[in-house]
C-alpha positions as CSV (number, residue, x, y, z in Angstrom):
1,X,57.6,-49.8,48.7
2,X,56.3,-46.4,49.9
3,X,54.9,-46.3,53.4
4,X,52.2,-44.0,54.4
5,X,53.0,-41.2,56.9
6,X,51.1,-42.9,59.6
7,X,53.0,-46.2,59.0
8,X,56.3,-44.3,59.2
9,X,55.4,-42.6,62.4
10,X,54.4,-45.9,63.9
11,X,57.6,-47.6,62.9
12,X,59.9,-44.7,64.0
13,X,57.8,-44.5,67.3
14,X,58.6,-48.0,68.4
15,X,62.1,-48.2,70.2
16,X,64.8,-49.0,67.9
17,X,62.6,-50.2,65.1
18,X,63.9,-47.9,62.4
19,X,67.4,-47.2,63.9
20,X,70.7,-48.7,63.3
21,X,73.2,-47.3,65.8
22,X,72.9,-43.6,65.7
23,X,71.0,-43.3,62.4
24,X,67.8,-44.0,60.6
25,X,69.5,-45.2,57.4
26,X,66.8,-45.4,55.0
27,X,64.6,-42.7,53.7
28,X,61.2,-42.4,55.5
29,X,59.4,-42.1,52.1
30,X,61.5,-44.4,50.0
31,X,62.6,-41.3,47.9
32,X,65.2,-38.7,48.0
33,X,64.1,-35.3,49.4
34,X,64.4,-31.8,47.7
35,X,67.1,-29.7,49.0
36,X,65.4,-26.5,47.7
37,X,62.2,-27.4,49.7
38,X,64.4,-28.4,52.6
39,X,66.1,-25.0,52.7
40,X,62.8,-23.3,52.7
41,X,61.7,-25.5,55.7
42,X,64.9,-24.7,57.6
43,X,64.6,-20.7,57.3
44,X,60.9,-20.7,57.8
45,X,59.8,-19.1,60.9
46,X,56.4,-20.8,60.7
47,X,57.3,-24.5,59.7
48,X,60.7,-25.8,60.8
49,X,61.8,-23.0,63.3
50,X,65.3,-24.3,63.0
51,X,66.8,-20.8,63.0
52,X,65.3,-20.3,66.5
53,X,68.2,-22.3,67.9
54,X,70.6,-22.8,65.0
55,X,72.5,-20.6,62.9
56,X,73.9,-21.3,59.3
57,X,74.7,-20.1,55.9
58,X,71.6,-17.9,55.6
59,X,72.8,-14.3,55.0
60,X,69.2,-13.2,54.3
61,X,68.1,-14.2,57.7
62,X,68.9,-11.6,60.3
63,X,68.1,-13.4,63.5
64,X,69.6,-16.8,64.0
65,X,70.0,-18.9,67.1
66,X,73.0,-19.8,69.1
67,X,71.8,-22.6,71.4
68,X,72.6,-25.3,69.0
69,X,75.3,-26.3,66.4
70,X,75.8,-24.2,63.4
71,X,74.2,-25.9,60.4
72,X,77.1,-25.0,58.3
73,X,79.1,-28.2,57.6
74,X,76.2,-30.4,58.8
75,X,76.5,-32.8,55.7
76,X,80.2,-33.1,56.3
77,X,79.8,-33.8,60.1
78,X,77.0,-36.3,59.7
79,X,75.7,-38.9,57.5
80,X,72.2,-38.7,55.9
81,X,70.9,-41.3,58.4
82,X,72.4,-39.6,61.4
83,X,70.8,-36.3,60.3
84,X,67.5,-38.0,59.7
85,X,67.5,-39.5,63.3
86,X,68.4,-36.2,64.8
87,X,65.4,-34.5,63.0
88,X,62.9,-37.4,63.7
89,X,63.7,-37.7,67.4
90,X,66.9,-36.2,68.8
91,X,66.3,-37.7,72.3
92,X,67.4,-41.0,70.9
93,X,70.9,-39.6,70.8
94,X,70.6,-37.1,73.8
95,X,67.7,-37.7,76.2
96,X,68.1,-34.2,77.6
97,X,68.0,-32.3,74.3
98,X,66.0,-29.3,73.7
99,X,65.5,-30.1,70.1
100,X,61.8,-31.1,69.3
101,X,61.2,-34.5,68.0
102,X,60.0,-33.3,64.5
103,X,58.5,-36.8,63.7
104,X,57.7,-38.6,66.9
105,X,54.1,-38.6,68.2
106,X,54.3,-40.9,71.0
107,X,55.5,-40.2,74.6
108,X,55.4,-36.6,74.4
109,X,54.3,-34.3,77.3
110,X,52.6,-30.9,77.1
111,X,51.3,-31.2,73.5
112,X,48.4,-28.9,72.5
113,X,45.2,-31.0,71.9
114,X,44.9,-29.8,68.4
115,X,48.4,-31.3,67.7
116,X,48.1,-34.6,69.5
117,X,49.0,-37.5,67.3
118,X,50.4,-35.4,64.5
119,X,54.2,-35.0,63.7
120,X,55.6,-31.6,63.4
121,X,56.9,-32.3,59.9
122,X,55.8,-34.9,57.5
123,X,57.9,-37.8,56.2
124,X,58.3,-35.8,53.0
125,X,59.5,-32.6,54.7
126,X,61.9,-34.7,56.8
127,X,63.5,-36.1,53.7
128,X,63.7,-32.5,52.2
129,X,65.5,-31.1,55.1
130,X,67.8,-34.0,55.3
131,X,68.6,-33.5,51.6
132,X,69.2,-29.9,52.1
133,X,71.4,-30.5,55.2
134,X,73.5,-32.9,53.1
135,X,74.4,-30.0,50.7
136,X,76.0,-28.1,53.5
137,X,79.6,-29.4,53.3
138,X,81.6,-26.3,54.2
């Protein structure tokens, strides 16, 4: 069964509803993501903005962050479900994180009116990023 993006956001927004321990074990869409699309999101300065804080194996990207863990080896250090939770809402793991909640819409402060009620990344984009990060084993 494939859930709509609205239904997924509602489930993930409820405390603990989609989480098991420190992970969201199941795909938000019911399907695997596309690693190539996920990589494009990670390196995008308009969509993911991941490289604002993270660095990684992206030799073509001149400016990379150093505030957050290097993405190299992410797929070795964390499970697919752990990566998914950290992207959806990292504050579930670390309440003082500076990482944005890419798929949470409730309980946020200082959100521009035009963006209220909308996740930063769609469920499909989350799955694409997770699929890409799982390829980073070194």
